[in-house]
C-alpha positions as CSV (number, residue, x, y, z in Angstrom):
1,M,-75.1,-9.2,-80.9
2,G,-76.6,-5.7,-81.1
3,R,-79.6,-4.1,-79.6
4,E,-82.1,-6.1,-81.6
5,F,-81.0,-9.4,-80.1
6,W,-82.9,-9.3,-76.8
7,P,-86.2,-8.3,-78.3
8,R,-85.9,-11.0,-80.9
9,L,-85.0,-13.5,-78.3
10,A,-87.9,-12.5,-76.1
11,A,-90.3,-12.9,-79.0
12,N,-89.0,-16.4,-79.8
13,R,-91.2,-18.9,-78.0
14,M,-88.6,-21.7,-78.2
15,A,-86.0,-19.5,-76.5
16,V,-88.5,-18.3,-73.8
17,T,-89.5,-21.9,-73.0
18,G,-85.9,-23.1,-73.0
19,G,-84.8,-20.2,-70.9
20,A,-87.5,-20.8,-68.3
21,I,-86.5,-24.5,-68.0
22,V,-82.8,-23.5,-67.6
23,G,-83.6,-20.8,-65.2
24,L,-85.7,-23.2,-63.1
25,L,-82.7,-25.6,-63.1
26,F,-80.5,-22.8,-61.8
27,C,-82.9,-22.0,-59.0
28,F,-83.0,-25.7,-58.0
29,S,-79.2,-26.0,-57.9
30,L,-78.6,-22.7,-56.0
31,L,-81.5,-23.1,-53.5
32,A,-81.0,-26.9,-53.0
33,P,-80.2,-26.5,-49.2
34,W,-83.6,-24.8,-48.7
35,L,-85.7,-26.5,-51.4
36,A,-84.8,-30.1,-50.6
37,P,-87.2,-31.4,-47.9
38,Y,-84.7,-34.0,-46.6
39,D,-81.0,-34.6,-46.4
40,P,-80.1,-36.3,-49.7
41,L,-77.6,-38.6,-47.9
42,A,-79.8,-39.5,-44.9
43,I,-80.6,-43.2,-44.8
44,N,-83.9,-44.3,-43.4
45,L,-84.3,-48.1,-43.2
46,Q,-87.9,-47.7,-42.2
47,E,-88.9,-46.3,-45.6
48,I,-87.0,-48.4,-48.1
49,L,-88.5,-48.1,-51.6
50,A,-91.5,-46.2,-50.3
51,P,-93.8,-45.2,-53.2
52,P,-94.6,-41.5,-54.0
53,S,-96.8,-40.0,-51.2
54,W,-97.4,-36.6,-49.5
55,R,-94.4,-37.4,-47.3
56,H,-92.1,-38.3,-50.1
57,W,-93.4,-36.8,-53.3
58,C,-91.1,-38.8,-55.6
59,G,-90.7,-41.8,-53.3
60,T,-87.6,-43.2,-51.7
61,D,-84.7,-45.4,-53.0
62,Q,-83.3,-48.7,-51.8
63,L,-81.7,-47.0,-48.8
64,G,-84.8,-45.0,-47.8
65,R,-83.3,-41.7,-49.1
66,D,-85.8,-39.1,-50.4
67,V,-85.6,-39.2,-54.3
68,L,-86.9,-35.6,-54.7
69,S,-84.1,-34.3,-52.4
70,R,-81.5,-36.3,-54.3
71,M,-82.8,-35.0,-57.6
72,I,-82.7,-31.4,-56.4
73,W,-79.1,-31.7,-55.3
74,G,-78.3,-33.6,-58.5
75,A,-79.3,-30.6,-60.5
76,G,-76.2,-28.8,-59.2
77,I,-74.0,-31.7,-60.3
78,S,-75.6,-31.6,-63.8
79,L,-75.0,-27.9,-64.2
80,K,-71.4,-28.1,-62.9
81,V,-70.6,-30.9,-65.3
82,G,-72.4,-29.2,-68.2
83,F,-70.7,-25.8,-67.9
84,V,-67.2,-26.9,-67.0
85,A,-67.1,-29.6,-69.7
86,T,-68.5,-27.3,-72.3
87,G,-66.2,-24.5,-71.2
88,I,-63.2,-26.8,-71.8
89,A,-64.5,-27.9,-75.2
90,V,-65.2,-24.2,-76.2
91,V,-61.7,-23.0,-75.3
92,I,-60.0,-25.9,-77.1
93,G,-62.2,-25.7,-80.1
94,T,-62.1,-21.9,-80.5
95,L,-58.3,-21.8,-80.3
96,L,-57.8,-24.6,-82.8
97,G,-60.5,-23.3,-85.1
98,A,-59.1,-19.8,-85.0
99,L,-55.6,-21.0,-85.9
100,A,-56.8,-23.3,-88.7
101,G,-59.1,-20.7,-90.2
102,Y,-56.8,-17.6,-89.9
103,Y,-53.4,-19.1,-90.9
104,G,-54.5,-21.9,-93.2
105,G,-51.6,-23.9,-94.8
106,W,-50.1,-26.5,-92.6
107,W,-51.9,-25.2,-89.5
108,D,-55.2,-26.0,-91.2
109,A,-54.0,-29.3,-92.5
110,V,-52.7,-30.6,-89.2
111,I,-55.6,-29.4,-87.1
112,M,-58.3,-30.7,-89.5
113,R,-56.6,-34.1,-89.7
114,L,-56.6,-34.2,-86.0
115,V,-60.3,-33.4,-86.0
116,D,-60.8,-36.2,-88.6
117,V,-58.9,-38.7,-86.4
118,M,-60.9,-37.8,-83.3
119,L,-64.2,-38.1,-85.2
120,C,-63.3,-41.6,-86.3
121,F,-64.0,-42.8,-82.8
122,P,-67.5,-42.7,-81.3
123,T,-67.2,-40.0,-78.6
124,F,-69.0,-42.0,-75.9
125,F,-66.7,-45.1,-76.4
126,L,-63.7,-42.8,-76.5
127,I,-64.7,-41.4,-73.1
128,L,-65.2,-45.0,-71.8
129,A,-61.7,-46.0,-73.0
130,V,-60.1,-43.0,-71.2
131,I,-62.1,-43.4,-68.0
132,A,-60.9,-47.0,-67.8
133,F,-57.4,-45.7,-67.0
134,L,-58.6,-43.0,-64.5
135,E,-60.3,-43.0,-61.1
136,P,-64.1,-42.2,-61.6
137,S,-64.7,-38.7,-60.2
138,I,-66.7,-35.7,-61.1
139,W,-63.6,-33.7,-62.1
140,N,-62.2,-36.4,-64.3
141,I,-65.6,-36.7,-65.9
142,M,-65.8,-33.0,-66.7
143,I,-62.3,-32.9,-68.1
144,I,-62.8,-36.0,-70.2
145,I,-66.1,-34.9,-71.7
146,G,-64.5,-31.5,-72.5
147,V,-61.4,-32.8,-74.2
148,T,-63.4,-35.2,-76.3
149,G,-66.1,-32.7,-77.4
150,W,-64.2,-29.8,-79.1
151,M,-64.2,-31.1,-82.7
152,G,-67.6,-29.6,-83.8
153,I,-66.7,-26.2,-82.4
154,T,-63.4,-26.3,-84.2
155,R,-65.1,-26.8,-87.5
156,L,-67.6,-24.0,-86.9
157,V,-65.0,-21.5,-85.8
158,R,-62.7,-22.4,-88.7
159,A,-65.5,-21.9,-91.2
160,D,-66.3,-18.4,-89.7
161,F,-62.6,-17.4,-89.7
162,L,-62.2,-18.5,-93.3
163,S,-65.0,-16.1,-94.3
164,L,-64.4,-13.2,-91.9
165,K,-60.6,-12.9,-92.5
166,E,-61.4,-11.7,-96.1
167,R,-63.7,-8.9,-95.0
168,E,-62.9,-5.3,-95.4
169,F,-62.6,-4.5,-91.7
170,V,-59.9,-7.1,-91.3
171,T,-58.0,-5.7,-94.3
172,A,-58.3,-2.2,-92.8
173,A,-57.0,-3.5,-89.4
174,R,-53.9,-4.9,-91.2
175,I,-53.3,-1.7,-93.0
176,M,-53.4,0.2,-89.7
177,G,-50.7,-2.2,-88.4
178,A,-52.7,-4.5,-86.2
179,G,-50.9,-7.8,-85.4
180,D,-52.3,-11.3,-85.9
181,A,-53.3,-11.6,-82.2
182,R,-55.2,-8.3,-82.2
183,I,-57.0,-9.2,-85.5
184,I,-57.9,-12.6,-84.2
185,F,-59.2,-11.7,-80.8
186,R,-60.3,-8.1,-81.2
187,H,-61.8,-8.1,-84.7
188,I,-62.6,-11.6,-86.0
189,L,-63.5,-13.6,-82.9
190,P,-66.3,-11.3,-81.7
191,N,-67.9,-11.7,-85.1
192,A,-67.7,-15.4,-84.8
193,M,-69.4,-15.5,-81.3
194,T,-72.8,-16.4,-82.7
195,S,-71.7,-19.9,-83.7
196,I,-69.8,-20.4,-80.6
197,L,-72.6,-19.3,-78.3
198,V,-75.2,-21.6,-80.0
199,A,-72.7,-24.5,-80.0
200,A,-71.9,-24.0,-76.3
201,T,-75.6,-23.9,-75.3
202,L,-76.3,-27.1,-77.2
203,G,-73.0,-28.6,-75.8
204,V,-74.2,-28.2,-72.2
205,A,-77.2,-30.4,-73.0
206,G,-74.9,-33.0,-74.5
207,A,-72.5,-32.9,-71.6
208,I,-75.4,-33.4,-69.1
209,L,-76.6,-36.4,-71.1
210,T,-73.2,-37.9,-71.3
211,E,-72.6,-37.5,-67.5
212,S,-76.0,-39.1,-66.8
213,A,-75.1,-42.0,-69.0
214,L,-71.7,-42.5,-67.4
215,S,-73.2,-42.3,-63.9
216,F,-75.9,-44.8,-65.0
217,L,-73.1,-47.2,-66.0
218,G,-71.4,-46.7,-62.6
219,I,-68.3,-44.9,-63.9
220,G,-69.5,-41.3,-63.5
221,V,-70.4,-39.5,-60.3
222,Q,-69.9,-42.0,-57.6
223,P,-72.4,-42.7,-54.7
224,P,-73.4,-41.4,-52.3
225,T,-73.1,-38.1,-54.2
226,P,-76.6,-37.6,-55.7
227,S,-76.7,-37.6,-59.5
228,W,-79.6,-38.2,-61.9
229,G,-77.6,-41.0,-63.6
230,N,-76.9,-43.0,-60.4
231,I,-80.5,-42.6,-59.3
232,L,-81.4,-44.2,-62.6
233,T,-79.0,-47.1,-61.8
234,A,-81.0,-47.8,-58.6
235,G,-84.1,-47.7,-60.7
236,K,-82.7,-50.3,-63.1
237,D,-82.1,-52.6,-60.3
238,N,-85.6,-52.2,-58.9
239,I,-87.6,-51.4,-61.9
240,D,-90.2,-54.1,-61.2
241,I,-91.1,-52.8,-57.8
242,A,-90.0,-49.1,-57.8
243,W,-91.0,-47.5,-61.1
244,W,-90.5,-44.0,-59.6
245,L,-86.7,-44.4,-59.4
246,S,-86.6,-44.6,-63.2
247,L,-89.5,-42.2,-64.1
248,Y,-88.6,-39.0,-62.2
249,P,-84.8,-38.8,-62.9
250,G,-85.5,-39.8,-66.5
251,L,-88.0,-36.9,-66.9
252,A,-85.5,-34.5,-65.2
253,I,-82.9,-35.4,-67.8
254,L,-85.3,-35.2,-70.7
255,I,-86.7,-31.8,-69.7
256,T,-83.3,-30.4,-69.0
257,V,-81.8,-31.5,-72.3
258,L,-84.9,-30.3,-74.1
259,G,-84.6,-26.9,-72.3
260,Y,-81.0,-26.3,-73.4
261,N,-81.8,-27.4,-77.0
262,L,-84.8,-25.1,-77.2
263,L,-82.7,-22.2,-75.8
264,G,-79.9,-22.9,-78.3
265,E,-82.2,-23.0,-81.2
266,G,-83.9,-19.8,-80.0
267,I,-80.5,-18.0,-79.7
268,R,-79.5,-19.2,-83.1
269,D,-82.7,-17.8,-84.6
270,A,-82.4,-14.5,-82.8
271,L,-78.8,-14.0,-83.9
272,D,-79.4,-15.1,-87.5
273,P,-79.9,-12.0,-89.7
274,R,-81.5,-14.2,-92.4
275,L,-84.4,-14.8,-90.0
276,R,-84.9,-11.2,-89.0
277,G,-88.5,-10.4,-89.4
278,G,-89.2,-14.0,-90.3
279,R,-90.3,-16.9,-88.3
280,Q,-90.7,-16.7,-84.6
281,K,-91.4,-20.0,-83.0
């Protein structure tokens, strides 16, 4: 990643914008106990479905709970799901991609056929099928999203390993007596981190979107735990009289996913030597 990475990243407007959004999301999640004006679980039957006002900036839900407070606490849920699920996918995808790309032969054949089989099924419906046999919980959601999202990373890592294992520095390491494990983890994998980093950043956005969709369907994060998806569910049930329950969490999901996508694209541009001295968005 070199010394030139940070200046190029700072000069990339997409990365700066995405980083600012992601940083703001981190602040909301870490400072939720102090930023949230109300207890996100506190029921107030006197203010059921109250519209946005100076007292409740984003209105209240069907139980009189402050929507802004629930959204601020829901940011932490989104980050947790995004990072844990993506971490699981990155670990699985990197290991399988490294084995397929480095050893080739039957390792490559078996792993890539497994990738093809997994890609035959739409990921979201595969997640729905698995969740049907498990208790809906945040940990089950994170694990399921992770173990069904590694295929793209496997392909990227495999392609990098196929190219890098023929380079002179790998040949030199073999001549010096380095074993396979040392070559894979010490010499090749660090040079493949560009693809992994970009894929992981974009993967967080996908995991957050998937969790929100599952919570919206009622099989993700379960009430009363605040989640952007289950706030949207309340909005669906009251869309004629409480537009704010759909608008504000929907905007939060949109801006968050956009932020991670912009950051991922910016990191890719900053790390791509072909773009050095070229476009800066």
